[in-house]
C-alpha positions, 0 to 999 in steps of 0.5 A, a space after each residue: 534521477 537521484 533517490 529522495 530517501 536513503 535507508 540510513 535516514 529511516 529508523 524503526 518507529 518513524 511515522 510516514 506522512 499521512 495521506 488522505 484520499 477522497 473517494 468518489 464514485 469515479 474513483 471506485 468505477 475507474 479503479 474497477 474498470 482499470 482492473 477489468 473488474 466488472 462485478 456490479 458492486 463496483 459500478 452499479 449503485 442500483 444493484 448494490 442498494 436494491 439487490 445486494 442490500 449494500 449502502 453503495 458501490 465500493 472500492 475493489 481489492 486492486 484499487 486499494 492495492 494501488 493506493 497502498 503502493 502509491 502511498 509507500 512509493 511516494 514516501 520512498 521515492 523513485 528508487 524505492 522498490 516494493 518487495 511484499 505487500 499483504 493487506 486485509 480489508 475489514 470494511 467497505 470503502 464507499 463514495 463520500 469516504 475519506 481514506 486516511 493512510 498512516 504508517 510506521 516503520 516496524 523493521 529495517 535490515 540489510 540482507 546478504 546481498 546488500 539490499 536494505 529492507 524496511 518493513 511498514 505497518 500501514 493502517 487505512 482508516 475512515 472516520 477513525 475506524 480501521 478499514 484495511 490493515 497492511 504490512 509492506 516490505 520495501 527496498 530502499 537505497 543504502 546510499 546515493 549510488 544504490 538502486 534496488 531496481 537494479 537487483 535481479 535473480 538471487 540478489 532480489 530476495 523480498 520474501 526473506 525469512 525476516 519478512 514482515 507478517 500480516 496482522 490478524 
């Protein structure tokens, strides 16, 4: 399988394609179930409304992480390798919401081992309001023969000193 995106084709300031995900009750419950999160706020509507005074069930943390990872790797292609992901959930995401992913390349550098690191600033919004803010560091192939998935041990350094920092 050949890479679909090579690092030399990425520039600081580039925008990633927008992704929209319709959130349904099934999305919320299946995500919680897949991560073995049995907390009632992720599957029990009556508990949310009657006991916890919440508007509805809502996406859990691993579910959001999975969507963010999908967004980054769909953009980067099969050889893109996520090295770091940090995010802060600001508001709940409930069934009926459309989660919109938007991102910008905020940095790109090659480390001492030849790995090209691309730093991303990612916003997840619902109805134009930020619900989750995120930074990600992803390794992209330097050329057609490079594959970050082959890097091991000392050659794999995603948390280098120049790693992206999360926003406050």
